[in-house]
C-alpha positions as a LaTeX table, in Angstrom:
\begin{tabular}{lrrr}
\hline
Residue & $x$ (\AA) & $y$ (\AA) & $z$ (\AA) \\
\hline
Met1 & $-34.34$ & $-2.32$ & $-7.77$ \\
Tyr2 & $-30.85$ & $-1.10$ & $-8.36$ \\
Tyr3 & $-28.51$ & 1.73 & $-6.91$ \\
Ala4 & $-25.87$ & 3.61 & $-8.67$ \\
Pro5 & $-22.49$ & 2.32 & $-7.68$ \\
Met6 & $-20.20$ & 4.01 & $-5.12$ \\
Pro7 & $-17.15$ & 5.39 & $-7.24$ \\
Leu8 & $-13.29$ & 4.88 & $-6.55$ \\
Thr9 & $-10.75$ & 7.31 & $-6.60$ \\
Thr10 & $-7.15$ & 6.62 & $-7.49$ \\
Ala11 & $-4.22$ & 6.71 & $-4.80$ \\
Asp12 & $-0.52$ & 7.15 & $-5.76$ \\
Ser13 & 0.86 & 4.62 & $-3.47$ \\
Pro14 & $-0.08$ & 1.91 & $-0.90$ \\
Phe15 & $-0.37$ & 2.89 & 2.47 \\
Thr16 & $-1.00$ & 1.40 & 6.11 \\
Asp17 & $-3.98$ & 2.81 & 8.20 \\
Glu18 & $-6.01$ & 1.35 & 10.88 \\
Glu19 & $-9.17$ & 3.14 & 9.92 \\
Phe20 & $-9.13$ & 1.39 & 6.44 \\
Ile21 & $-9.88$ & $-2.08$ & 5.15 \\
Phe22 & $-8.00$ & $-3.60$ & 2.19 \\
Glu23 & $-9.19$ & $-5.68$ & $-0.64$ \\
Pro24 & $-7.77$ & $-7.39$ & $-3.81$ \\
Lys25 & $-8.84$ & $-5.39$ & $-6.86$ \\
Ile26 & $-10.37$ & $-7.87$ & $-9.18$ \\
Asp27 & $-9.67$ & $-7.51$ & $-12.97$ \\
Gly28 & $-13.06$ & $-7.76$ & $-14.38$ \\
His29 & $-16.07$ & $-5.37$ & $-14.50$ \\
Arg30 & $-18.30$ & $-3.75$ & $-11.96$ \\
Leu31 & $-21.47$ & $-5.69$ & $-11.28$ \\
Leu32 & $-24.60$ & $-5.00$ & $-9.18$ \\
Leu33 & $-27.00$ & $-7.79$ & $-8.45$ \\
Ser34 & $-30.62$ & $-7.29$ & $-7.63$ \\
Arg35 & $-33.00$ & $-9.90$ & $-6.40$ \\
Ser36 & $-36.59$ & $-9.32$ & $-5.59$ \\
Arg37 & $-39.52$ & $-11.61$ & $-5.41$ \\
Gly38 & $-37.61$ & $-14.40$ & $-6.93$ \\
Arg39 & $-36.19$ & $-12.47$ & $-9.85$ \\
Thr40 & $-32.47$ & $-11.79$ & $-10.30$ \\
Arg41 & $-31.55$ & $-8.60$ & $-12.39$ \\
Leu42 & $-27.74$ & $-7.73$ & $-13.32$ \\
Tyr43 & $-26.33$ & $-4.21$ & $-14.04$ \\
Thr44 & $-22.90$ & $-3.00$ & $-15.15$ \\
Gly45 & $-21.26$ & $-0.25$ & $-13.14$ \\
Gln46 & $-22.84$ & 2.22 & $-15.74$ \\
Leu47 & $-26.38$ & 0.79 & $-14.89$ \\
Ala48 & $-26.71$ & $-1.22$ & $-18.38$ \\
Asp49 & $-28.71$ & $-4.30$ & $-17.87$ \\
Cys50 & $-26.51$ & $-7.25$ & $-18.53$ \\
Thr51 & $-28.78$ & $-10.10$ & $-17.01$ \\
Leu52 & $-28.67$ & $-12.27$ & $-20.13$ \\
Gln53 & $-25.03$ & $-12.29$ & $-20.21$ \\
Tyr54 & $-24.25$ & $-14.47$ & $-17.17$ \\
Pro55 & $-27.28$ & $-16.85$ & $-16.54$ \\
Glu56 & $-24.95$ & $-19.01$ & $-14.06$ \\
Leu57 & $-25.18$ & $-15.92$ & $-11.96$ \\
Leu58 & $-29.10$ & $-15.73$ & $-11.45$ \\
Pro59 & $-29.83$ & $-18.24$ & $-9.08$ \\
Ile60 & $-29.31$ & $-17.14$ & $-5.62$ \\
Ala61 & $-30.75$ & $-17.97$ & $-2.29$ \\
Ala62 & $-31.20$ & $-14.80$ & $-0.55$ \\
Asp63 & $-34.30$ & $-12.65$ & $-1.62$ \\
Asp64 & $-34.99$ & $-8.97$ & $-1.53$ \\
Ile65 & $-31.18$ & $-8.13$ & $-1.74$ \\
Val66 & $-28.90$ & $-5.64$ & $-3.82$ \\
Leu67 & $-25.27$ & $-6.59$ & $-3.89$ \\
Asp68 & $-22.09$ & $-5.05$ & $-5.33$ \\
Gly69 & $-19.08$ & $-6.47$ & $-6.63$ \\
Glu70 & $-17.29$ & $-7.70$ & $-9.66$ \\
Val71 & $-17.54$ & $-10.19$ & $-12.51$ \\
Ala72 & $-14.22$ & $-12.27$ & $-12.91$ \\
Ala73 & $-13.08$ & $-14.89$ & $-15.35$ \\
Thr74 & $-10.09$ & $-17.27$ & $-15.07$ \\
Asp75 & $-7.71$ & $-18.69$ & $-17.92$ \\
Ala76 & $-6.93$ & $-22.44$ & $-18.32$ \\
Ala77 & $-4.02$ & $-22.06$ & $-15.66$ \\
Gly78 & $-6.46$ & $-20.30$ & $-13.16$ \\
Arg79 & $-5.33$ & $-16.87$ & $-13.42$ \\
Ile80 & $-7.57$ & $-13.80$ & $-13.54$ \\
Asp81 & $-8.40$ & $-13.09$ & $-16.93$ \\
Gly82 & $-9.84$ & $-9.49$ & $-17.63$ \\
Glu83 & $-10.08$ & $-9.92$ & $-21.37$ \\
Ala84 & $-12.14$ & $-12.99$ & $-21.21$ \\
Val85 & $-14.76$ & $-11.11$ & $-19.12$ \\
Lys86 & $-15.04$ & $-8.41$ & $-21.83$ \\
Lys87 & $-15.51$ & $-10.95$ & $-24.41$ \\
Arg88 & $-18.43$ & $-12.40$ & $-22.52$ \\
Leu89 & $-20.18$ & $-9.32$ & $-22.15$ \\
Ala90 & $-19.99$ & $-8.52$ & $-25.60$ \\
Leu91 & $-21.74$ & $-11.61$ & $-26.65$ \\
Arg92 & $-25.24$ & $-11.22$ & $-27.79$ \\
Asp93 & $-26.57$ & $-14.40$ & $-29.33$ \\
Pro94 & $-28.50$ & $-16.57$ & $-26.42$ \\
Gly95 & $-27.02$ & $-19.57$ & $-27.70$ \\
Arg96 & $-23.57$ & $-18.63$ & $-27.39$ \\
Ile97 & $-23.95$ & $-16.98$ & $-24.11$ \\
Arg98 & $-25.48$ & $-20.32$ & $-22.92$ \\
Gln99 & $-22.55$ & $-22.28$ & $-24.05$ \\
Ala100 & $-20.12$ & $-19.85$ & $-22.52$ \\
Ala101 & $-21.83$ & $-20.10$ & $-19.35$ \\
Ala102 & $-21.53$ & $-23.85$ & $-19.26$ \\
Ala103 & $-17.69$ & $-24.24$ & $-20.65$ \\
Asp104 & $-16.46$ & $-21.24$ & $-18.75$ \\
Pro105 & $-18.72$ & $-19.95$ & $-16.07$ \\
Val106 & $-17.64$ & $-16.62$ & $-14.53$ \\
Asn107 & $-17.43$ & $-15.82$ & $-10.86$ \\
Tyr108 & $-19.21$ & $-12.82$ & $-9.04$ \\
Ile109 & $-16.80$ & $-11.64$ & $-6.35$ \\
Val110 & $-19.17$ & $-9.60$ & $-3.92$ \\
Phe111 & $-17.76$ & $-6.74$ & $-1.68$ \\
Asp112 & $-20.78$ & $-4.91$ & $-0.70$ \\
Ile113 & $-24.40$ & $-5.39$ & 0.33 \\
Leu114 & $-26.78$ & $-2.25$ & $-0.22$ \\
Arg115 & $-30.16$ & $-3.60$ & 0.50 \\
Tyr116 & $-31.60$ & $-6.74$ & 2.40 \\
Lys117 & $-34.85$ & $-7.97$ & 3.57 \\
Gly118 & $-36.70$ & $-4.31$ & 3.02 \\
Ala119 & $-33.88$ & $-2.34$ & 4.72 \\
Asp120 & $-31.73$ & 0.16 & 2.78 \\
Leu121 & $-28.31$ & $-0.48$ & 4.04 \\
Arg122 & $-26.25$ & 2.42 & 2.19 \\
Gly123 & $-26.26$ & 4.65 & 5.36 \\
Leu124 & $-24.53$ & 2.08 & 7.33 \\
Pro125 & $-21.00$ & 2.18 & 7.98 \\
Leu126 & $-18.88$ & $-0.16$ & 5.64 \\
Tyr127 & $-17.84$ & $-2.25$ & 8.62 \\
Gln128 & $-21.23$ & $-3.11$ & 9.67 \\
Arg129 & $-22.62$ & $-3.80$ & 5.97 \\
Lys130 & $-19.54$ & $-6.35$ & 5.76 \\
Arg131 & $-20.71$ & $-7.86$ & 8.93 \\
Ile132 & $-24.14$ & $-8.28$ & 7.51 \\
Leu133 & $-22.70$ & $-9.70$ & 4.24 \\
Ser134 & $-20.66$ & $-12.36$ & 6.02 \\
Gly135 & $-23.79$ & $-13.99$ & 7.31 \\
Ile136 & $-25.33$ & $-14.44$ & 3.93 \\
Arg137 & $-25.27$ & $-17.85$ & 2.12 \\
Phe138 & $-25.83$ & $-17.47$ & $-1.63$ \\
Gly139 & $-26.45$ & $-20.86$ & $-2.42$ \\
Asn140 & $-24.50$ & $-20.60$ & $-6.03$ \\
Pro141 & $-20.89$ & $-21.95$ & $-6.32$ \\
Tyr142 & $-20.01$ & $-18.92$ & $-8.81$ \\
Ile143 & $-20.70$ & $-16.25$ & $-6.23$ \\
Ala144 & $-18.48$ & $-15.55$ & $-3.20$ \\
Gln145 & $-17.43$ & $-12.82$ & $-0.88$ \\
Ile146 & $-14.01$ & $-10.94$ & $-1.31$ \\
Pro147 & $-11.50$ & $-11.33$ & 1.49 \\
Tyr148 & $-10.06$ & $-8.44$ & 2.87 \\
Ile149 & $-7.60$ & $-7.35$ & 5.68 \\
Glu150 & $-7.73$ & $-4.34$ & 7.99 \\
Glu151 & $-5.11$ & $-1.79$ & 8.35 \\
Glu152 & $-1.95$ & $-3.40$ & 6.45 \\
Gly153 & $-2.16$ & $-2.05$ & 2.87 \\
Glu154 & 1.20 & $-2.01$ & 2.11 \\
Arg155 & 1.59 & $-5.59$ & 2.95 \\
Leu156 & $-1.48$ & $-6.77$ & 0.92 \\
Phe157 & 0.03 & $-4.43$ & $-1.93$ \\
Arg158 & 3.37 & $-6.33$ & $-1.79$ \\
Glu159 & 1.68 & $-9.79$ & $-2.00$ \\
Ile160 & $-0.46$ & $-8.54$ & $-4.97$ \\
Gln161 & 2.60 & $-7.38$ & $-6.72$ \\
Gln162 & 4.23 & $-10.85$ & $-6.26$ \\
Arg163 & 1.04 & $-12.38$ & $-7.74$ \\
Arg164 & 1.00 & $-9.73$ & $-10.53$ \\
Trp165 & $-2.53$ & $-8.82$ & $-9.96$ \\
Glu166 & $-4.32$ & $-5.92$ & $-10.71$ \\
Gly167 & $-3.93$ & $-4.01$ & $-7.57$ \\
Ile168 & $-5.82$ & $-3.35$ & $-4.19$ \\
Val169 & $-8.71$ & $-1.23$ & $-3.12$ \\
Ala170 & $-8.63$ & 0.63 & 0.27 \\
Lys171 & $-12.05$ & 1.25 & 2.04 \\
His172 & $-12.61$ & 3.57 & 5.15 \\
Ser173 & $-14.20$ & 1.18 & 7.67 \\
Asn174 & $-16.81$ & 3.79 & 8.52 \\
Ser175 & $-17.83$ & 4.85 & 4.85 \\
Ile176 & $-21.19$ & 5.05 & 4.19 \\
Tyr177 & $-22.48$ & 4.33 & 0.53 \\
Val178 & $-22.78$ & 7.33 & $-1.77$ \\
Ile179 & $-22.48$ & 8.10 & $-5.59$ \\
Asn180 & $-20.26$ & 10.79 & $-5.18$ \\
Gln181 & $-16.43$ & 10.60 & $-4.93$ \\
Thr182 & $-15.02$ & 11.47 & $-1.48$ \\
Gly183 & $-12.01$ & 9.57 & $-1.13$ \\
Ala184 & $-13.36$ & 7.01 & 1.14 \\
Trp185 & $-13.09$ & 4.13 & $-1.45$ \\
Gln186 & $-9.57$ & 4.35 & $-3.24$ \\
Ala187 & $-7.68$ & 2.16 & $-5.88$ \\
Ile188 & $-4.07$ & 1.53 & $-5.95$ \\
Ile189 & $-3.00$ & 0.09 & $-9.18$ \\
Asn190 & $-0.19$ & $-2.35$ & $-9.74$ \\
Trp191 & 1.27 & $-0.22$ & $-12.48$ \\
Ser192 & 3.95 & $-1.63$ & $-14.66$ \\
Glu193 & 6.02 & 0.57 & $-17.14$ \\
Ala194 & 6.70 & 0.48 & $-20.71$ \\
Glu195 & 8.67 & 2.41 & $-23.26$ \\
Val196 & 7.12 & 3.39 & $-26.54$ \\
Val197 & 7.50 & 5.37 & $-29.64$ \\
Val198 & 4.68 & 8.03 & $-30.77$ \\
Thr199 & 3.74 & 7.26 & $-34.37$ \\
Gly200 & 0.81 & 10.00 & $-34.49$ \\
Tyr201 & $-1.54$ & 12.03 & $-32.52$ \\
Arg202 & $-5.12$ & 12.99 & $-32.58$ \\
Lys203 & $-6.10$ & 16.35 & $-34.15$ \\
Ser204 & $-8.68$ & 17.09 & $-31.69$ \\
Gly205 & $-9.01$ & 16.00 & $-28.34$ \\
Ser206 & $-6.48$ & 14.12 & $-26.55$ \\
Gly207 & $-4.34$ & 10.90 & $-27.86$ \\
Leu208 & $-1.03$ & 9.40 & $-29.18$ \\
Leu209 & $-0.62$ & 6.57 & $-31.40$ \\
Val210 & 2.24 & 4.41 & $-29.95$ \\
Ala211 & 4.09 & 1.61 & $-30.96$ \\
Ala212 & 6.28 & $-0.86$ & $-29.52$ \\
Ala213 & 9.05 & $-3.32$ & $-29.91$ \\
Ser214 & 8.02 & $-6.93$ & $-30.64$ \\
Lys215 & 9.91 & $-10.10$ & $-29.76$ \\
Asn216 & 11.99 & $-9.95$ & $-32.79$ \\
Gly217 & 12.55 & $-6.20$ & $-32.40$ \\
Ala218 & 10.28 & $-4.87$ & $-35.09$ \\
Leu219 & 7.74 & $-2.00$ & $-34.02$ \\
Gln220 & 4.08 & $-3.06$ & $-34.01$ \\
Pro221 & 1.07 & $-0.85$ & $-33.10$ \\
Ala222 & 0.38 & $-0.76$ & $-29.36$ \\
Gly223 & $-2.56$ & 1.31 & $-28.98$ \\
Val224 & $-3.66$ & 4.85 & $-28.09$ \\
Val225 & $-2.61$ & 6.63 & $-25.05$ \\
Ala226 & $-5.25$ & 9.38 & $-24.16$ \\
Asp227 & $-4.90$ & 9.71 & $-20.38$ \\
Gly228 & $-2.03$ & 11.42 & $-18.31$ \\
Leu229 & $-1.25$ & 14.01 & $-21.11$ \\
Thr230 & $-0.89$ & 17.53 & $-19.88$ \\
Ala231 & $-0.64$ & 20.98 & $-21.46$ \\
Arg232 & 3.26 & 20.65 & $-21.03$ \\
His233 & 3.35 & 17.53 & $-22.83$ \\
Lys234 & 1.46 & 18.50 & $-25.49$ \\
Met235 & 3.75 & 21.72 & $-26.06$ \\
Thr236 & 6.76 & 19.21 & $-26.19$ \\
Leu237 & 4.81 & 17.32 & $-28.93$ \\
Tyr238 & 4.35 & 20.29 & $-30.95$ \\
Arg239 & 7.75 & 21.66 & $-30.96$ \\
Val240 & 9.03 & 18.56 & $-32.84$ \\
Arg241 & 5.88 & 17.38 & $-34.75$ \\
Asp242 & 7.05 & 19.58 & $-37.95$ \\
Ala243 & 10.26 & 17.78 & $-38.24$ \\
Leu244 & 8.59 & 14.26 & $-37.53$ \\
Phe245 & 5.44 & 14.77 & $-39.79$ \\
Thr246 & 5.02 & 11.96 & $-42.34$ \\
Gly247 & 1.03 & 12.40 & $-43.25$ \\
Glu248 & $-2.50$ & 12.95 & $-41.94$ \\
Asp249 & $-6.09$ & 11.94 & $-42.33$ \\
Gly250 & $-9.19$ & 13.04 & $-40.92$ \\
Glu251 & $-8.61$ & 12.09 & $-37.21$ \\
Trp252 & $-4.65$ & 11.61 & $-37.11$ \\
Val253 & $-1.36$ & 13.17 & $-37.89$ \\
Tyr254 & 1.26 & 10.71 & $-38.36$ \\
Leu255 & 4.90 & 11.00 & $-37.27$ \\
Ala256 & 8.07 & 9.33 & $-37.76$ \\
Pro257 & 8.78 & 6.81 & $-34.80$ \\
Leu258 & 11.71 & 8.64 & $-33.30$ \\
Leu259 & 9.93 & 10.19 & $-30.21$ \\
Lys260 & 10.05 & 8.16 & $-27.36$ \\
Ala261 & 7.78 & 8.08 & $-24.25$ \\
Arg262 & 7.01 & 6.27 & $-21.19$ \\
Val263 & 3.69 & 5.09 & $-20.17$ \\
Asn264 & 2.34 & 3.47 & $-17.08$ \\
Met265 & $-0.11$ & 0.65 & $-17.73$ \\
Arg266 & $-1.74$ & $-2.46$ & $-16.24$ \\
Gly267 & 0.03 & $-5.02$ & $-18.65$ \\
Trp268 & $-0.43$ & $-5.95$ & $-22.26$ \\
Thr269 & $-3.41$ & $-7.65$ & $-23.98$ \\
Lys270 & $-3.17$ & $-10.72$ & $-25.86$ \\
Ala271 & $-2.80$ & $-8.93$ & $-29.08$ \\
Gly272 & $-0.19$ & $-6.98$ & $-27.72$ \\
Gln273 & $-2.00$ & $-3.70$ & $-26.89$ \\
Leu274 & $-1.23$ & $-1.59$ & $-23.73$ \\
Arg275 & $-3.94$ & $-2.10$ & $-21.16$ \\
Ser276 & $-5.24$ & 1.17 & $-19.76$ \\
Pro277 & $-2.18$ & 3.16 & $-20.40$ \\
Val278 & $-1.40$ & 6.47 & $-18.64$ \\
Phe279 & 1.12 & 8.96 & $-20.18$ \\
Ala280 & 4.00 & 9.40 & $-17.83$ \\
Ala281 & 6.74 & 11.42 & $-19.81$ \\
Phe282 & 8.85 & 11.86 & $-23.08$ \\
Val283 & 12.22 & 10.25 & $-22.74$ \\
Arg284 & 15.42 & 10.72 & $-24.54$ \\
\hline
\end{tabular}
């Protein structure tokens, strides 16, 4: 048994509110764990079955339980590594999965409980679900509960910024667990900024090809920015495209790298690509 996950909205800035609790936002992927009659099943946030991907998470002492949380991996220095989780999720060969689980086990960071011992808990307020969750022992060293604080979201966000983590999640203490966006759960992202140059745009739909300066100053491709573009931004682009045009193919129109832009992002990938970029503005 499993349930669709409760979605997050995005808040513009951190806040302090006595009616909310605040948790670190883990850089991994959403995972729902369902255990019934001694069998554990795992599902992504899109409800794709990923049970085979994480054999180290399958043993759990509790039964008749549904949990919500995040899969996390760490690098050699102990830092949270979102890319490592994506690579692990992409593995398909059972032998390679077993090797990865033994050499670099992931962790399951649990932040909610949706069902326990025959009771559907989604209609309870969050603070009661947290209380129930705190009394459960998983019996698995790779499964843990996420820490949280009450009221002081701005203080937690400052600590997250110092650690260079992904951000925080604000949750109303009385929120019930629903599948529609209500604003009761809000992500506050620890964005960083980057200046890039636009090297092309997608002919249909939304998307800018961008490049960024490497350490030696040369431009290198930095990915595609698809989020944050408004009709006003597109009009600005269309006014200069003819002057910058260098070629095209079936999907892209290519431009000379003279148009600069500022983007918000969640950092850089190891390959030098923007992580989750959101367009902010064109710059002079």
